N, CA, C, O and CB atoms as a CASP TS submission, in Angstrom:
PFRMAT TS
TARGET T0000
AUTHOR 0000-0000-0000
METHOD Language model
MODEL 1
PARENT N/A
ATOM      1  N   UNK     1     -58.177  35.325   5.567  1.00  0.00           N
ATOM      2  CA  UNK     1     -58.452  35.400   4.119  1.00  0.00           C
ATOM      3  C   UNK     1     -58.126  34.066   3.459  1.00  0.00           C
ATOM      4  O   UNK     1     -58.758  33.691   2.471  1.00  0.00           O
ATOM      5  CB  UNK     1     -57.630  36.544   3.455  1.00  0.00           C
ATOM      6  N   UNK     2     -57.165  33.364   3.988  1.00  0.00           N
ATOM      7  CA  UNK     2     -56.773  32.075   3.384  1.00  0.00           C
ATOM      8  C   UNK     2     -57.963  31.116   3.391  1.00  0.00           C
ATOM      9  O   UNK     2     -58.138  30.327   2.462  1.00  0.00           O
ATOM     10  CB  UNK     2     -55.564  31.444   4.149  1.00  0.00           C
ATOM     11  N   UNK     3     -58.777  31.189   4.444  1.00  0.00           N
ATOM     12  CA  UNK     3     -59.942  30.297   4.539  1.00  0.00           C
ATOM     13  C   UNK     3     -60.916  30.594   3.403  1.00  0.00           C
ATOM     14  O   UNK     3     -61.498  29.680   2.817  1.00  0.00           O
ATOM     15  CB  UNK     3     -60.651  30.454   5.914  1.00  0.00           C
ATOM     16  N   UNK     4     -61.089  31.878   3.099  1.00  0.00           N
ATOM     17  CA  UNK     4     -62.012  32.268   2.028  1.00  0.00           C
ATOM     18  C   UNK     4     -61.508  31.719   0.694  1.00  0.00           C
ATOM     19  O   UNK     4     -62.291  31.221  -0.114  1.00  0.00           O
ATOM     20  CB  UNK     4     -62.163  33.819   1.959  1.00  0.00           C
ATOM     21  N   UNK     5     -60.207  31.811   0.471  1.00  0.00           N
ATOM     22  CA  UNK     5     -59.626  31.308  -0.781  1.00  0.00           C
ATOM     23  C   UNK     5     -59.899  29.818  -0.902  1.00  0.00           C
ATOM     24  O   UNK     5     -60.267  29.334  -1.973  1.00  0.00           O
ATOM     25  CB  UNK     5     -58.097  31.587  -0.841  1.00  0.00           C
ATOM     26  N   UNK     6     -59.718  29.089   0.197  1.00  0.00           N
ATOM     27  CA  UNK     6     -59.950  27.637   0.186  1.00  0.00           C
ATOM     28  C   UNK     6     -61.403  27.344  -0.159  1.00  0.00           C
ATOM     29  O   UNK     6     -61.692  26.429  -0.930  1.00  0.00           O
ATOM     30  CB  UNK     6     -59.587  27.008   1.555  1.00  0.00           C
ATOM     31  N   UNK     7     -62.321  28.127   0.418  1.00  0.00           N
ATOM     32  CA  UNK     7     -63.753  27.923   0.159  1.00  0.00           C
ATOM     33  C   UNK     7     -64.060  28.182  -1.313  1.00  0.00           C
ATOM     34  O   UNK     7     -64.788  27.416  -1.945  1.00  0.00           O
ATOM     35  CB  UNK     7     -64.616  28.850   1.060  1.00  0.00           C
ATOM     36  N   UNK     8     -63.502  29.263  -1.857  1.00  0.00           N
ATOM     37  CA  UNK     8     -63.744  29.601  -3.268  1.00  0.00           C
ATOM     38  C   UNK     8     -63.225  28.486  -4.165  1.00  0.00           C
ATOM     39  O   UNK     8     -63.903  28.085  -5.112  1.00  0.00           O
ATOM     40  CB  UNK     8     -63.069  30.950  -3.641  1.00  0.00           C
ATOM     41  N   UNK     9     -62.036  27.985  -3.877  1.00  0.00           N
ATOM     42  CA  UNK     9     -61.452  26.903  -4.674  1.00  0.00           C
ATOM     43  C   UNK     9     -62.326  25.661  -4.581  1.00  0.00           C
ATOM     44  O   UNK     9     -62.571  24.991  -5.584  1.00  0.00           O
ATOM     45  CB  UNK     9     -60.013  26.585  -4.203  1.00  0.00           C
ATOM     46  N   UNK    10     -62.796  25.356  -3.374  1.00  0.00           N
ATOM     47  CA  UNK    10     -63.652  24.178  -3.183  1.00  0.00           C
ATOM     48  C   UNK    10     -64.930  24.318  -3.990  1.00  0.00           C
ATOM     49  O   UNK    10     -65.370  23.365  -4.633  1.00  0.00           O
ATOM     50  CB  UNK    10     -63.986  23.978  -1.691  1.00  0.00           C
ATOM     51  N   UNK    11     -65.531  25.510  -3.960  1.00  0.00           N
ATOM     52  CA  UNK    11     -66.774  25.743  -4.709  1.00  0.00           C
ATOM     53  C   UNK    11     -66.521  25.555  -6.197  1.00  0.00           C
ATOM     54  O   UNK    11     -67.348  24.962  -6.891  1.00  0.00           O
ATOM     55  CB  UNK    11     -67.331  27.165  -4.432  1.00  0.00           C
ATOM     56  N   UNK    12     -65.395  26.048  -6.699  1.00  0.00           N
ATOM     57  CA  UNK    12     -65.063  25.907  -8.119  1.00  0.00           C
ATOM     58  C   UNK    12     -64.943  24.438  -8.475  1.00  0.00           C
ATOM     59  O   UNK    12     -65.462  24.003  -9.503  1.00  0.00           O
ATOM     60  CB  UNK    12     -63.753  26.651  -8.457  1.00  0.00           C
ATOM     61  N   UNK    13     -64.263  23.671  -7.637  1.00  0.00           N
ATOM     62  CA  UNK    13     -64.081  22.236  -7.888  1.00  0.00           C
ATOM     63  C   UNK    13     -65.432  21.532  -7.913  1.00  0.00           C
ATOM     64  O   UNK    13     -65.684  20.679  -8.764  1.00  0.00           O
ATOM     65  CB  UNK    13     -63.165  21.600  -6.813  1.00  0.00           C
ATOM     66  N   UNK    14     -66.301  21.899  -6.970  1.00  0.00           N
ATOM     67  CA  UNK    14     -67.634  21.280  -6.894  1.00  0.00           C
ATOM     68  C   UNK    14     -68.434  21.610  -8.150  1.00  0.00           C
ATOM     69  O   UNK    14     -69.083  20.738  -8.729  1.00  0.00           O
ATOM     70  CB  UNK    14     -68.398  21.761  -5.628  1.00  0.00           C
ATOM     71  N   UNK    15     -68.383  22.874  -8.565  1.00  0.00           N
ATOM     72  CA  UNK    15     -69.125  23.293  -9.765  1.00  0.00           C
ATOM     73  C   UNK    15     -68.600  22.550 -10.987  1.00  0.00           C
ATOM     74  O   UNK    15     -69.379  22.097 -11.825  1.00  0.00           O
ATOM     75  CB  UNK    15     -69.012  24.828  -9.980  1.00  0.00           C
ATOM     76  N   UNK    16     -67.283  22.427 -11.086  1.00  0.00           N
ATOM     77  CA  UNK    16     -66.686  21.718 -12.220  1.00  0.00           C
ATOM     78  C   UNK    16     -67.081  20.250 -12.172  1.00  0.00           C
ATOM     79  O   UNK    16     -67.347  19.637 -13.206  1.00  0.00           O
ATOM     80  CB  UNK    16     -65.143  21.865 -12.216  1.00  0.00           C
ATOM     81  N   UNK    17     -67.119  19.690 -10.975  1.00  0.00           N
ATOM     82  CA  UNK    17     -67.478  18.277 -10.808  1.00  0.00           C
ATOM     83  C   UNK    17     -68.916  18.031 -11.221  1.00  0.00           C
ATOM     84  O   UNK    17     -69.204  17.064 -11.926  1.00  0.00           O
ATOM     85  CB  UNK    17     -67.270  17.833  -9.356  1.00  0.00           C
ATOM     86  N   UNK    18     -69.824  18.902 -10.788  1.00  0.00           N
ATOM     87  CA  UNK    18     -71.238  18.736 -11.120  1.00  0.00           C
ATOM     88  C   UNK    18     -71.452  18.996 -12.608  1.00  0.00           C
ATOM     89  O   UNK    18     -72.302  18.369 -13.240  1.00  0.00           O
ATOM     90  CB  UNK    18     -72.120  19.686 -10.270  1.00  0.00           C
ATOM     91  N   UNK    19     -70.676  19.922 -13.159  1.00  0.00           N
ATOM     92  CA  UNK    19     -70.804  20.242 -14.585  1.00  0.00           C
ATOM     93  C   UNK    19     -70.334  19.080 -15.445  1.00  0.00           C
ATOM     94  O   UNK    19     -70.869  18.834 -16.526  1.00  0.00           O
ATOM     95  CB  UNK    19     -70.004  21.507 -14.928  1.00  0.00           C
ATOM     96  N   UNK    20     -69.313  18.360 -14.945  1.00  0.00           N
ATOM     97  CA  UNK    20     -68.776  17.219 -15.690  1.00  0.00           C
ATOM     98  C   UNK    20     -69.831  16.125 -15.785  1.00  0.00           C
ATOM     99  O   UNK    20     -69.923  15.405 -16.780  1.00  0.00           O
ATOM    100  CB  UNK    20     -67.490  16.674 -15.018  1.00  0.00           C
ATOM    101  N   UNK    21     -70.644  16.017 -14.695  1.00  0.00           N
ATOM    102  CA  UNK    21     -71.686  14.999 -14.687  1.00  0.00           C
ATOM    103  C   UNK    21     -72.770  15.418 -15.674  1.00  0.00           C
ATOM    104  O   UNK    21     -73.761  14.708 -15.841  1.00  0.00           O
ATOM    105  CB  UNK    21     -72.275  14.798 -13.252  1.00  0.00           C
TER
END
C-alpha cells in the first residue's frame, strides 16, 4: 500500500507542477 501512496503523491505533485505552468 505504501507504493500506492507514493504514486498518488507523485501524481499530485505532477498535477500541481503542470498547473503552475
